[in-house]
C-alpha positions as CSV (number, residue, x, y, z in Angstrom):
1,X,-42.9,14.4,30.2
2,X,-43.1,17.8,31.7
3,X,-40.5,16.4,34.3
4,X,-38.1,15.6,31.6
5,X,-38.5,19.0,29.7
6,X,-38.0,20.8,33.1
7,X,-34.7,18.8,33.7
8,X,-33.5,19.4,30.0
9,X,-34.2,23.3,30.4
10,X,-31.8,23.4,33.1
11,X,-28.2,23.9,32.1
12,X,-26.9,20.9,34.2
13,X,-29.9,19.1,32.3
14,X,-28.9,20.0,28.9
15,X,-25.2,18.8,29.5
16,X,-26.7,15.5,30.8
17,X,-28.3,15.3,27.6
18,X,-25.2,16.0,25.6
19,X,-23.2,13.6,28.0
20,X,-25.8,10.9,27.0
21,X,-25.8,11.3,23.3
22,X,-21.9,11.2,22.9
23,X,-21.9,8.1,25.1
24,X,-24.7,6.3,22.9
25,X,-22.7,7.4,19.8
26,X,-19.2,6.2,21.4
27,X,-20.6,3.1,22.2
28,X,-22.2,2.3,19.0
29,X,-18.9,3.1,17.4
30,X,-17.0,1.0,20.1
31,X,-19.2,-2.1,19.0
32,X,-19.6,-1.6,15.5
33,X,-16.6,0.1,14.0
34,X,-13.6,-0.8,16.4
35,X,-12.0,-4.0,17.2
36,X,-11.0,-3.6,20.7
37,X,-10.8,-7.5,21.7
38,X,-13.2,-7.4,24.7
39,X,-13.2,-10.9,26.2
40,X,-15.0,-11.0,29.5
41,X,-17.9,-9.4,31.1
42,X,-15.9,-6.9,33.3
43,X,-14.0,-5.5,30.0
44,X,-17.6,-5.0,28.6
45,X,-18.8,-3.1,31.6
46,X,-15.6,-1.1,31.3
47,X,-15.9,-0.4,27.7
48,X,-19.6,0.8,28.5
49,X,-18.7,3.4,31.2
50,X,-15.5,4.6,29.9
51,X,-16.8,7.6,27.5
52,X,-18.7,9.1,30.6
53,X,-16.1,10.4,32.7
54,X,-14.0,12.4,30.3
55,X,-17.3,13.6,28.5
56,X,-18.5,15.2,32.0
57,X,-15.1,16.7,32.8
58,X,-15.0,18.5,29.4
59,X,-18.7,19.7,29.1
60,X,-18.3,20.9,32.9
61,X,-16.0,23.6,31.6
62,X,-18.8,25.6,30.1
63,X,-20.8,25.6,33.6
64,X,-18.1,28.2,34.8
65,X,-19.2,30.6,32.5
66,X,-22.0,33.0,34.3
67,X,-23.5,34.3,30.8
68,X,-25.8,31.6,29.8
69,X,-25.7,31.9,26.1
70,X,-22.1,32.0,26.1
71,X,-22.1,28.7,28.4
72,X,-24.5,26.8,25.9
73,X,-22.5,27.9,22.9
74,X,-19.2,26.7,24.6
75,X,-21.0,23.4,25.4
76,X,-21.9,22.9,22.0
77,X,-18.4,23.7,20.8
78,X,-16.8,21.4,23.1
79,X,-19.6,18.7,22.0
80,X,-19.0,19.6,18.0
81,X,-15.2,19.0,19.0
82,X,-15.8,15.5,20.7
83,X,-18.2,14.4,18.0
84,X,-15.5,15.4,15.4
85,X,-12.9,13.2,17.1
86,X,-15.1,10.2,17.5
87,X,-16.2,10.3,13.6
88,X,-12.4,11.3,12.6
89,X,-11.2,8.0,14.5
90,X,-13.9,5.8,12.9
91,X,-12.8,6.8,9.3
92,X,-9.0,6.3,10.6
93,X,-9.7,3.0,12.2
94,X,-11.2,1.7,8.9
95,X,-8.3,2.6,6.9
96,X,-5.4,2.2,9.4
97,X,-6.8,-0.1,12.2
98,X,-5.4,2.5,14.5
99,X,-6.8,5.6,16.5
100,X,-5.8,9.3,16.0
101,X,-2.7,10.1,18.0
102,X,-1.3,13.7,18.7
103,X,1.2,13.2,16.1
104,X,-1.2,12.1,13.4
105,X,-3.7,15.0,14.2
106,X,-0.6,17.5,14.4
107,X,0.7,16.2,11.1
108,X,-2.8,16.1,9.5
109,X,-2.2,19.4,7.3
110,X,0.7,17.9,5.9
111,X,-0.9,14.7,4.7
112,X,-4.5,16.3,3.7
113,X,-3.1,18.0,1.1
114,X,-2.2,14.9,-0.9
115,X,-5.5,12.9,0.4
116,X,-8.1,14.7,-1.5
117,X,-11.4,13.3,-1.0
118,X,-10.3,9.7,-0.2
119,X,-11.8,10.0,3.3
120,X,-15.3,10.1,1.5
121,X,-14.5,6.5,0.3
122,X,-14.4,5.1,3.9
123,X,-18.0,6.3,4.6
124,X,-20.4,3.6,5.2
125,X,-24.2,3.4,5.3
126,X,-24.8,3.3,9.0
127,X,-22.7,6.4,9.5
128,X,-25.9,8.5,9.5
129,X,-26.3,7.4,13.1
130,X,-23.0,9.5,14.0
131,X,-25.2,12.4,12.8
132,X,-28.4,11.8,14.1
133,X,-27.9,13.4,17.4
134,X,-27.3,16.7,15.5
135,X,-30.9,16.3,14.1
136,X,-32.3,15.6,17.5
137,X,-30.8,18.7,19.0
138,X,-31.9,21.0,16.2
139,X,-35.4,19.9,16.6
140,X,-35.2,20.2,20.0
141,X,-33.8,23.7,20.0
142,X,-35.8,25.1,17.1
143,X,-39.3,24.0,18.8
144,X,-38.2,25.4,21.9
145,X,-38.7,22.2,23.6
146,X,-35.3,23.1,25.2
147,X,-34.7,26.9,26.1
148,X,-31.7,28.3,27.2
149,X,-31.5,28.7,30.9
150,X,-31.2,32.1,32.0
151,X,-30.2,31.3,35.9
152,X,-26.4,31.6,36.9
153,X,-24.8,28.4,37.8
154,X,-23.4,28.3,41.1
155,X,-19.5,27.9,41.1
156,X,-20.1,25.0,43.6
157,X,-22.4,23.1,41.4
158,X,-20.0,23.5,38.6
159,X,-16.9,22.4,40.8
160,X,-19.0,19.5,42.1
161,X,-19.9,18.3,38.5
162,X,-16.2,18.6,37.4
163,X,-15.3,16.6,40.6
164,X,-17.8,14.2,39.8
165,X,-16.3,13.6,36.4
166,X,-12.9,13.1,38.1
167,X,-14.2,10.5,40.3
168,X,-15.9,8.7,37.7
169,X,-12.4,8.4,35.8
170,X,-10.7,7.4,39.0
171,X,-13.2,4.6,39.5
172,X,-12.8,3.8,35.6
173,X,-9.1,3.6,36.2
174,X,-9.2,1.6,39.3
175,X,-11.6,-1.1,37.8
176,X,-9.4,-1.1,34.6
177,X,-6.2,-1.5,36.6
178,X,-7.8,-4.5,38.5
179,X,-8.6,-6.2,35.0
180,X,-5.1,-5.0,33.4
181,X,-2.4,-4.2,35.9
182,X,0.0,-1.4,35.0
183,X,-2.2,-0.2,32.2
184,X,-0.4,3.2,31.9
185,X,2.9,2.2,33.3
186,X,3.6,-0.6,30.6
187,X,3.6,-0.2,26.8
188,X,0.5,-2.2,25.5
189,X,-1.2,-1.9,22.2
190,X,-3.2,1.5,21.6
191,X,-6.3,-0.2,21.6
192,X,-6.0,-1.1,25.2
193,X,-6.1,2.5,26.4
194,X,-9.4,3.0,24.3
195,X,-10.8,-0.1,25.5
196,X,-10.1,0.5,29.1
197,X,-10.1,4.5,29.2
198,X,-11.7,5.9,26.1
199,X,-10.6,7.8,23.2
200,X,-10.4,11.0,25.0
201,X,-8.1,9.6,27.7
202,X,-5.9,7.8,24.8
203,X,-5.4,11.2,23.1
204,X,-4.5,12.9,26.5
205,X,-2.1,9.9,27.4
206,X,-0.5,10.2,23.8
207,X,-0.1,14.1,23.9
208,X,1.7,13.6,27.5
209,X,3.8,10.9,26.1
210,X,4.7,13.4,22.9
211,X,5.8,16.2,25.3
212,X,7.9,13.6,27.3
213,X,9.7,12.6,24.1
214,X,10.4,16.2,23.0
215,X,11.7,16.7,26.5
216,X,14.0,13.3,26.1
217,X,15.1,14.9,22.7
218,X,16.4,18.1,24.3
219,X,18.2,16.3,27.2
220,X,20.1,13.8,24.6
221,X,24.2,14.1,24.9
222,X,26.9,12.4,22.8
223,X,27.6,9.5,25.2
224,X,23.9,8.4,24.5
225,X,25.5,6.7,21.4
226,X,27.7,4.4,23.2
227,X,25.2,2.0,23.8
228,X,23.8,2.4,20.3
229,X,27.3,1.7,18.8
230,X,27.8,-1.4,20.9
231,X,24.6,-3.0,19.8
232,X,24.9,-2.0,16.4
233,X,28.3,-3.6,16.3
234,X,26.8,-6.9,17.7
235,X,23.9,-6.7,15.2
236,X,26.4,-6.4,12.1
237,X,26.4,-9.1,9.6
238,X,29.1,-9.7,7.1
239,X,28.3,-9.4,3.5
240,X,28.2,-12.5,1.3
241,X,31.5,-12.6,-0.9
242,X,29.6,-14.0,-3.5
243,X,27.5,-10.8,-3.8
244,X,29.5,-8.4,-2.5
245,X,30.1,-5.4,-5.2
246,X,28.2,-7.4,-7.6
247,X,26.3,-4.2,-8.8
248,X,29.2,-1.6,-8.1
249,X,28.9,1.0,-10.4
250,X,25.6,0.2,-11.6
251,X,22.6,2.6,-11.6
252,X,20.1,1.7,-8.9
253,X,16.4,1.8,-9.6
254,X,13.9,1.4,-6.7
255,X,10.4,1.1,-7.7
256,X,7.9,1.2,-4.8
257,X,4.9,-0.9,-5.5
258,X,2.3,0.9,-3.4
259,X,-0.1,-1.5,-1.3
260,X,1.4,-4.6,-3.1
261,X,1.0,-7.8,-1.3
262,X,2.7,-11.0,-1.9
263,X,-0.2,-13.1,-2.5
264,X,-0.7,-11.3,-5.7
265,X,2.3,-12.9,-7.3
266,X,1.3,-15.8,-9.5
267,X,-2.5,-15.3,-8.4
268,X,-5.2,-16.0,-11.2
269,X,-8.5,-14.2,-11.3
270,X,-11.2,-16.2,-13.7
271,X,-8.1,-17.9,-15.4
272,X,-6.3,-14.4,-15.9
273,X,-2.9,-13.7,-14.3
274,X,-3.1,-10.6,-12.1
275,X,0.5,-9.5,-12.4
276,X,1.7,-11.4,-15.7
277,X,4.8,-9.2,-16.0
278,X,5.8,-9.3,-12.1
279,X,5.3,-13.0,-12.3
280,X,7.8,-13.4,-15.0
281,X,10.2,-11.0,-13.1
282,X,9.8,-13.1,-9.9
283,X,10.9,-16.4,-11.7
284,X,13.5,-14.8,-14.0
285,X,16.9,-16.4,-13.6
286,X,18.4,-12.7,-13.1
287,X,16.1,-12.0,-10.1
288,X,16.7,-12.6,-6.6
289,X,13.1,-12.9,-5.4
290,X,12.2,-13.4,-1.4
291,X,8.9,-15.1,-0.6
292,X,9.2,-14.7,3.2
293,X,9.5,-10.9,2.9
294,X,7.2,-8.6,5.2
295,X,6.6,-5.0,5.5
296,X,7.4,-3.5,8.9
297,X,5.5,-0.2,8.7
298,X,3.5,1.6,11.5
299,X,1.0,4.4,11.2
300,X,3.2,6.1,8.7
301,X,2.7,3.4,6.4
302,X,4.3,4.4,3.0
303,X,6.6,6.7,4.8
304,X,7.5,4.2,7.2
305,X,8.6,2.0,4.4
306,X,10.7,4.6,2.8
307,X,12.4,5.4,6.0
308,X,13.3,1.8,6.8
309,X,14.7,1.5,3.0
310,X,16.4,4.7,3.2
311,X,17.9,4.8,6.8
312,X,18.0,1.0,8.3
313,X,15.9,2.5,11.1
314,X,12.2,1.5,12.1
315,X,9.2,4.1,12.2
316,X,7.9,5.4,15.5
317,X,5.4,3.6,17.4
318,X,2.9,6.2,16.6
319,X,2.6,8.8,13.9
320,X,4.9,9.1,11.0
321,X,8.7,9.8,11.5
322,X,8.4,11.8,8.4
323,X,6.0,14.1,9.5
324,X,7.2,14.3,13.0
325,X,10.9,14.4,13.1
326,X,11.6,14.3,9.2
327,X,12.5,18.0,9.1
328,X,15.1,18.0,11.7
329,X,16.5,14.6,12.1
330,X,20.0,13.7,11.1
331,X,20.1,10.7,8.7
332,X,22.5,8.6,7.2
333,X,20.4,7.7,4.3
334,X,21.1,5.8,1.0
335,X,21.3,8.6,-1.3
336,X,23.9,10.4,0.8
337,X,25.9,7.3,1.3
338,X,25.8,6.3,-2.4
339,X,26.6,10.0,-3.2
340,X,29.5,10.2,-1.3
341,X,31.1,6.8,-1.3
342,X,30.3,6.0,-5.3
343,X,29.5,9.2,-6.8
344,X,26.0,8.8,-7.2
345,X,23.4,11.1,-8.4
346,X,19.9,10.6,-6.6
347,X,16.4,11.6,-7.5
348,X,12.7,10.7,-6.5
349,X,9.8,10.6,-9.0
350,X,6.4,10.9,-7.4
351,X,3.2,12.1,-8.8
352,X,1.9,13.9,-6.0
353,X,2.5,17.2,-4.3
354,X,5.9,17.3,-2.6
355,X,4.6,18.0,1.1
356,X,3.0,15.0,1.3
357,X,4.3,13.1,4.1
358,X,6.6,16.2,4.5
359,X,8.9,14.6,1.9
360,X,9.9,17.9,0.6
361,X,11.9,18.5,3.5
362,X,12.8,14.8,4.5
363,X,14.3,14.3,1.2
364,X,16.6,17.1,1.7
365,X,17.8,15.9,4.9
366,X,18.3,12.4,3.4
367,X,20.5,14.0,0.6
368,X,18.4,13.4,-2.4
369,X,19.9,15.6,-5.2
370,X,16.4,16.0,-7.2
371,X,12.9,15.7,-6.3
372,X,10.4,15.5,-9.2
373,X,7.0,15.7,-7.6
374,X,3.5,16.5,-9.4
375,X,4.7,20.2,-10.4
376,X,7.3,18.5,-12.9
377,X,4.5,16.4,-14.7
378,X,2.0,17.2,-16.9
379,X,-1.1,17.5,-15.1
380,X,-4.6,17.1,-16.7
381,X,-8.1,16.6,-15.4
382,X,-8.0,12.6,-16.1
383,X,-4.5,12.3,-15.3
384,X,-4.7,11.9,-11.6
385,X,-6.3,9.9,-9.1
386,X,-6.7,10.7,-5.3
387,X,-3.2,10.1,-4.4
388,X,-1.4,11.4,-7.4
389,X,-0.7,10.8,-11.3
390,X,-1.5,7.5,-12.7
391,X,1.3,5.1,-13.0
392,X,1.5,4.9,-16.6
393,X,1.7,8.5,-17.0
394,X,3.9,9.0,-13.9
395,X,6.5,6.6,-15.3
396,X,6.2,7.6,-18.8
397,X,7.1,11.2,-18.1
398,X,9.7,10.5,-15.7
399,X,12.1,9.3,-18.4
400,X,12.8,12.8,-19.8
401,X,14.3,13.5,-16.5
402,X,16.1,10.1,-15.8
403,X,17.9,10.2,-19.2
404,X,19.6,13.5,-18.0
405,X,20.7,12.4,-14.8
406,X,24.7,11.7,-14.4
407,X,25.3,8.1,-14.2
408,X,25.4,6.2,-11.8
409,X,22.5,7.2,-10.2
410,X,20.1,6.0,-7.6
411,X,16.4,6.8,-8.1
412,X,13.3,6.0,-6.6
413,X,9.9,5.5,-8.4
414,X,6.8,5.9,-6.0
415,X,3.7,4.4,-7.8
416,X,0.3,5.5,-6.1
417,X,-2.6,4.0,-8.6
418,X,-2.5,0.6,-6.6
419,X,-3.5,2.8,-3.3
420,X,-6.9,2.6,-1.3
421,X,-9.8,2.8,-2.3
422,X,-8.4,0.9,-5.5
423,X,-10.5,3.1,-7.9
424,X,-9.8,2.8,-11.6
425,X,-11.6,4.3,-14.5
426,X,-13.0,2.0,-17.2
427,X,-10.9,3.3,-19.8
428,X,-7.7,2.3,-18.0
429,X,-8.6,-1.3,-17.8
430,X,-7.6,-3.5,-20.7
431,X,-10.4,-6.0,-20.1
432,X,-9.2,-7.8,-17.0
433,X,-12.3,-9.1,-14.9
434,X,-12.2,-8.5,-11.4
435,X,-13.5,-11.1,-8.8
436,X,-17.1,-10.5,-7.8
437,X,-17.1,-10.3,-4.0
438,X,-19.5,-8.3,-1.8
439,X,-16.7,-5.8,-1.1
440,X,-15.9,-3.5,-3.9
441,X,-12.3,-2.8,-2.2
442,X,-11.4,-6.2,-2.6
443,X,-12.6,-6.5,-6.1
444,X,-11.0,-3.2,-7.3
445,X,-7.6,-4.3,-5.5
446,X,-7.0,-6.8,-8.5
447,X,-8.0,-4.1,-11.2
448,X,-5.3,-1.7,-9.8
449,X,-2.6,-4.0,-9.2
450,X,-3.1,-5.6,-12.7
451,X,-2.9,-1.7,-13.9
452,X,0.5,-1.5,-12.1
453,X,1.8,-4.5,-13.6
454,X,1.1,-3.2,-17.1
455,X,2.7,0.3,-16.2
456,X,5.7,-1.7,-14.9
457,X,6.0,-3.7,-18.1
458,X,6.1,-0.2,-20.4
459,X,8.9,1.0,-18.0
460,X,10.9,-1.9,-18.3
461,X,10.5,-2.2,-22.3
462,X,11.8,1.6,-22.0
463,X,15.1,0.6,-19.9
464,X,15.9,-2.1,-22.2
465,X,15.5,-0.3,-25.4
466,X,17.2,2.8,-24.0
467,X,20.3,1.0,-22.7
468,X,19.9,1.7,-19.2
469,X,18.6,-1.9,-18.2
470,X,21.9,-3.3,-19.2
471,X,23.9,-1.1,-16.7
472,X,21.2,-1.1,-13.8
473,X,20.3,-3.1,-10.5
474,X,16.5,-2.9,-10.1
475,X,14.7,-3.3,-6.7
476,X,11.0,-3.7,-6.7
477,X,9.2,-3.9,-3.1
478,X,5.7,-3.5,-1.9
479,X,5.4,-0.9,0.7
480,X,2.9,-2.5,2.9
481,X,-0.3,-4.0,2.9
482,X,-3.2,-3.2,0.7
483,X,-6.2,-4.8,2.1
484,X,-6.5,-4.4,5.6
485,X,-7.5,-7.2,8.3
486,X,-11.0,-5.9,8.2
487,X,-11.2,-6.5,4.7
488,X,-9.3,-10.0,4.7
489,X,-12.4,-12.1,5.6
490,X,-14.0,-11.1,2.2
491,X,-10.8,-12.0,0.6
492,X,-10.5,-15.3,2.1
493,X,-12.7,-17.2,-0.1
494,X,-10.4,-16.2,-3.3
495,X,-7.3,-17.8,-1.3
496,X,-9.3,-21.3,-0.5
497,X,-9.9,-20.1,3.2
498,X,-13.3,-20.3,4.7
499,X,-14.4,-16.9,6.1
500,X,-15.1,-18.4,9.5
501,X,-11.9,-20.2,9.4
502,X,-9.8,-17.0,9.1
503,X,-7.4,-16.2,11.8
504,X,-5.1,-13.9,13.3
505,X,-2.5,-16.3,11.9
506,X,-3.7,-15.5,8.6
507,X,-3.8,-11.9,9.0
508,X,-0.1,-11.9,9.8
509,X,0.7,-14.0,6.4
510,X,-1.1,-11.2,4.7
511,X,1.4,-8.9,5.7
512,X,4.0,-10.6,3.3
513,X,5.0,-8.1,0.1
514,X,7.3,-8.6,-2.6
515,X,10.9,-7.9,-2.7
516,X,12.9,-8.7,-5.8
517,X,16.4,-7.6,-7.0
518,X,16.8,-7.9,-10.6
519,X,20.1,-7.3,-12.5
520,X,21.5,-9.0,-15.7
521,X,23.9,-11.4,-14.6
522,X,22.9,-11.8,-11.1
523,X,22.7,-15.3,-9.9
524,X,19.1,-15.3,-9.1
525,X,16.3,-17.7,-7.7
526,X,13.7,-17.8,-4.9
527,X,15.2,-17.2,-1.6
528,X,13.3,-18.4,1.4
529,X,15.2,-16.5,3.8
530,X,12.9,-14.5,6.3
531,X,13.3,-10.5,6.4
532,X,11.7,-7.4,6.2
533,X,12.1,-3.6,4.9
534,X,14.6,-3.0,7.8
535,X,17.0,-5.6,5.9
536,X,16.8,-3.7,2.6
537,X,19.4,-0.9,2.8
538,X,22.4,-3.1,4.0
539,X,21.5,-5.7,1.3
540,X,21.6,-2.8,-1.4
541,X,24.7,-1.2,-0.1
542,X,26.8,-4.5,0.2
543,X,25.6,-5.2,-3.3
544,X,26.9,-1.6,-4.4
545,X,30.2,-2.5,-2.6
546,X,29.7,-0.4,0.6
547,X,30.4,-2.2,3.6
548,X,27.8,-1.0,6.2
549,X,29.7,-2.0,9.4
550,X,30.2,1.8,10.4
551,X,26.8,2.9,9.9
552,X,23.9,2.9,12.2
553,X,21.6,0.3,10.7
554,X,19.4,-2.0,12.5
555,X,18.6,-4.7,9.8
556,X,21.0,-7.1,8.4
557,X,21.9,-8.1,5.0
558,X,19.4,-10.7,3.4
559,X,22.2,-12.3,1.5
560,X,24.5,-12.5,4.3
561,X,25.1,-15.9,6.2
562,X,24.9,-14.0,9.2
563,X,21.5,-12.4,8.5
564,X,19.0,-12.7,11.3
565,X,15.7,-14.1,10.4
566,X,13.6,-12.6,13.2
567,X,11.1,-10.1,11.4
568,X,10.1,-7.4,13.8
569,X,6.8,-5.7,13.4
570,X,6.0,-2.4,14.6
571,X,3.7,-3.5,17.3
572,X,6.0,-6.0,18.8
573,X,4.7,-9.0,17.0
574,X,7.3,-11.0,15.3
575,X,8.0,-13.9,13.1
576,X,10.8,-16.4,12.8
577,X,11.4,-18.8,10.3
578,X,9.2,-21.7,12.3
579,X,7.0,-19.3,14.4
580,X,4.8,-16.5,14.1
581,X,4.1,-14.9,17.4
582,X,1.2,-12.4,18.0
583,X,-0.2,-11.1,21.3
584,X,-3.7,-11.7,22.1
585,X,-6.3,-9.3,23.5
586,X,-4.5,-9.5,27.0
587,X,-1.2,-8.9,25.7
588,X,0.1,-12.6,26.1
589,X,1.9,-14.3,23.3
590,X,-0.1,-16.5,20.8
591,X,2.7,-18.6,18.9
592,X,1.7,-20.2,15.6
593,X,3.6,-22.9,13.4
594,X,4.4,-21.1,10.1
595,X,3.9,-24.6,8.0
596,X,0.4,-25.2,9.4
597,X,-1.0,-22.3,11.1
598,X,-1.5,-24.5,14.2
599,X,-1.6,-22.7,17.6
600,X,1.0,-24.0,20.0
601,X,0.1,-24.6,23.6
602,X,3.2,-23.0,25.3
603,X,2.1,-24.4,28.6
604,X,3.0,-28.1,27.0
605,X,6.1,-26.8,25.6
606,X,8.4,-24.8,28.2
607,X,11.4,-25.0,26.0
608,X,9.7,-23.0,23.3
609,X,8.3,-20.7,25.9
610,X,11.7,-19.9,26.9
611,X,12.7,-19.0,23.5
612,X,9.4,-17.0,22.6
613,X,10.5,-14.9,25.9
614,X,14.0,-14.5,24.4
615,X,13.0,-13.5,21.0
616,X,10.4,-11.1,22.4
617,X,13.3,-9.3,24.4
618,X,15.3,-9.1,21.4
619,X,12.3,-7.6,19.5
620,X,11.6,-5.0,22.2
621,X,15.0,-4.1,22.8
622,X,15.7,-3.6,18.8
623,X,12.6,-1.1,18.7
624,X,13.7,0.3,21.7
625,X,16.9,1.0,20.2
626,X,15.5,2.3,17.2
627,X,13.0,4.9,19.1
628,X,15.8,6.2,21.1
629,X,18.1,7.1,18.1
630,X,15.2,8.8,16.4
631,X,13.5,10.5,19.3
632,X,16.9,11.7,20.7
633,X,18.2,12.6,17.1
634,X,21.5,10.8,18.3
635,X,22.8,10.5,15.0
636,X,23.9,14.1,15.2
637,X,26.5,13.0,17.6
638,X,28.1,10.3,15.2
639,X,29.7,10.6,12.0
640,X,31.3,7.6,10.3
641,X,34.5,7.9,8.8
642,X,34.4,9.4,5.4
643,X,30.9,10.7,5.8
644,X,29.8,14.0,5.8
645,X,26.4,15.0,7.5
646,X,23.9,16.4,5.0
647,X,23.1,20.2,5.2
648,X,19.6,20.5,4.1
649,X,20.2,24.0,3.1
650,X,22.2,22.9,0.0
651,X,19.2,21.4,-1.4
652,X,16.2,23.1,-3.3
653,X,13.6,21.2,-5.5
654,X,12.4,24.2,-7.3
655,X,14.5,24.3,-10.4
656,X,15.4,20.8,-11.2
657,X,15.3,21.3,-14.8
658,X,17.6,24.0,-14.8
659,X,19.9,22.1,-12.5
660,X,20.0,19.2,-14.9
661,X,20.6,21.2,-17.8
662,X,23.3,23.1,-16.2
663,X,25.1,20.0,-14.9
664,X,25.1,18.1,-18.3
665,X,26.3,21.4,-19.9
666,X,29.2,22.0,-17.5
667,X,30.4,18.5,-17.8
668,X,30.3,18.9,-21.6
669,X,32.0,15.6,-23.1
670,X,32.5,14.4,-19.6
671,X,28.6,14.1,-19.3
672,X,27.5,10.4,-18.3
673,X,23.7,11.1,-18.9
674,X,21.7,8.7,-21.1
675,X,20.9,11.5,-23.0
676,X,24.5,12.6,-23.6
677,X,25.6,9.0,-24.4
678,X,22.8,8.9,-27.3
679,X,24.4,11.9,-28.9
680,X,22.5,14.7,-27.1
681,X,19.3,13.1,-28.4
682,X,16.3,12.2,-26.4
683,X,15.4,8.6,-25.7
684,X,11.8,9.5,-24.9
685,X,10.7,8.3,-28.1
686,X,11.6,4.7,-27.1
687,X,8.8,4.7,-24.6
688,X,5.6,3.2,-25.5
689,X,2.7,3.3,-23.4
690,X,-0.9,2.7,-24.0
691,X,-2.3,5.2,-21.5
692,X,-5.5,6.2,-23.1
693,X,-4.9,9.8,-21.5
694,X,-2.3,10.3,-24.3
695,X,-4.4,8.7,-27.1
696,X,-1.5,7.9,-28.9
697,X,-0.3,11.6,-28.7
698,X,3.2,11.5,-27.6
699,X,3.6,15.4,-27.5
700,X,2.8,15.5,-23.9
701,X,6.2,13.5,-23.2
702,X,8.2,14.9,-26.1
703,X,7.3,18.5,-25.7
704,X,9.7,18.9,-23.0
705,X,12.8,18.5,-25.6
706,X,13.3,22.2,-25.8
707,X,13.5,22.4,-22.0
708,X,16.1,19.8,-21.7
709,X,18.4,21.4,-24.4
710,X,18.5,24.4,-22.0
711,X,16.2,26.8,-23.7
712,X,13.7,27.4,-20.9
713,X,12.0,26.0,-17.5
714,X,8.4,26.1,-18.1
715,X,7.3,24.3,-14.8
716,X,8.4,27.2,-12.7
């Protein structure tokens, strides 16, 4: 015991203790909180040793400091940072099934403003383990069992310790390369780097790649667009003449269904329809509904979905394009195209702060005329949840601005109530009974989806009573999954699948989200074509009568006979009309039949194996092309005929009400706003909502009438 105490009272011994504690809790996280696909004894061995090397290297930095107290402080500071990185990854992984990247950390400040305390909902009971080491260290230091070693550290010892860490890392890398050749030279799933080299190595690797990408961006030249134009030309799908221009001159209303998955459509809990209104809309004769439509988001989640729908390009392989590149990139986005080609006014309605996902900058670069964030809504103590205003309140208050927009307008409504952790106050539940699984997130998911459905029905009722409905095309889409892969086994019994039988194929099926196009007089029905979010922009533009041939878009019109039905996931997995192709833990393709979920043995089917390889190359090339366009900001070098690049300096979202009123007044009798066409009378009284926060008092909505007449602007 005294021998151990003597060791710990040496600076090198104290450092060894910190390395051991970091190693222990990292291993616990590897096996309890991360799913790293460890498949053989060697991989288990690599996983067990990989936290040691970088911990030794980082903590050895403190050994170069002569003053003992400062050396211990620096050592402690590094230890705290390492612990914070580990636990941050644990929380992030629980929500995103991914690890913190350089861009995610760099963009955390922009996102955190809108996150509130949602991270607390990711905390689990066993997490006390990750703080137990601090209690142990505090006791050892306060009881003076461990004392600060006053002896100066020999530089040679410090150097030897650092080199020991480097040697261990080299050994780790050598063993990893033997098990997975070209680990760092080829692009694998992010979990590979963590599994083989650890969290620190992954972050360092990702940071280096980020710097390299920035260098590539600065070296881009106009001729880089040549290959892009060639590929986009080959990719183009002609519009379907039956639908081309069908919505020409119509308002386009896009409704973003937060975290809404396809399985909710027509699903019942305890004999109750979860989404009765959306169910009726889904099968309406005026709705074109797609039942094989997938989200294709990466780490950017909601922002990735928006990016694909607005620009026709994929998000980035890591981080959010909105946060990383959105402030500077040149876009050929829907609001600018519709505005310049067909005279559309554009606006976004979102009950969160404008800086969330950097939207207040990105929307300017996309050419949105107006952005109504939380500053333009009546905020009270009970009007918002973690990610912004409740949907019923946001939608009901939005109409006072919607009726002022000049028609035709292109608008997007971003709902948020159906967002993880799916918390809904009791007073907002109309009596719907949630399922009773052991997972509260799974149970609550049905409650918030039901609430969203009610909010949408109220909004549609207003659109019809105000006359907007008759002159509008309404597009609804789910932006990404709501329940993550880690929660799917708890959902499985509700879907009639035994938890033990749940597979990767089932997870892939859960990536389906609704996509509906609803318009009076549209020839609707259930469309079985396979597609994803990348295909929405060309579909909408062709319906609006705008040919997309000259624009840089990587999706194809879902209604075109030439539509490419390979659905690309951001992690390079993909789906075809007959097969789902997923990479296993070794990076090899596993092919499932879509009809049965049966795993296909490619060794017995060489023709299919050849097809899969060809499809995979197509997927890789398409993602690489998108990344090249985005990372190099290549659209600055190419301007389609008749299109003017957006100048973000022309946009300011601080005085939206004044702009609305000034535009209406300047146009006078030529104003096409709903307000003007209603004899300069507001239509907000036509909006009926049972939101309990209003308690039947419509003054919250109607009190803005004086503002809308131009008397004042009380939001600023």
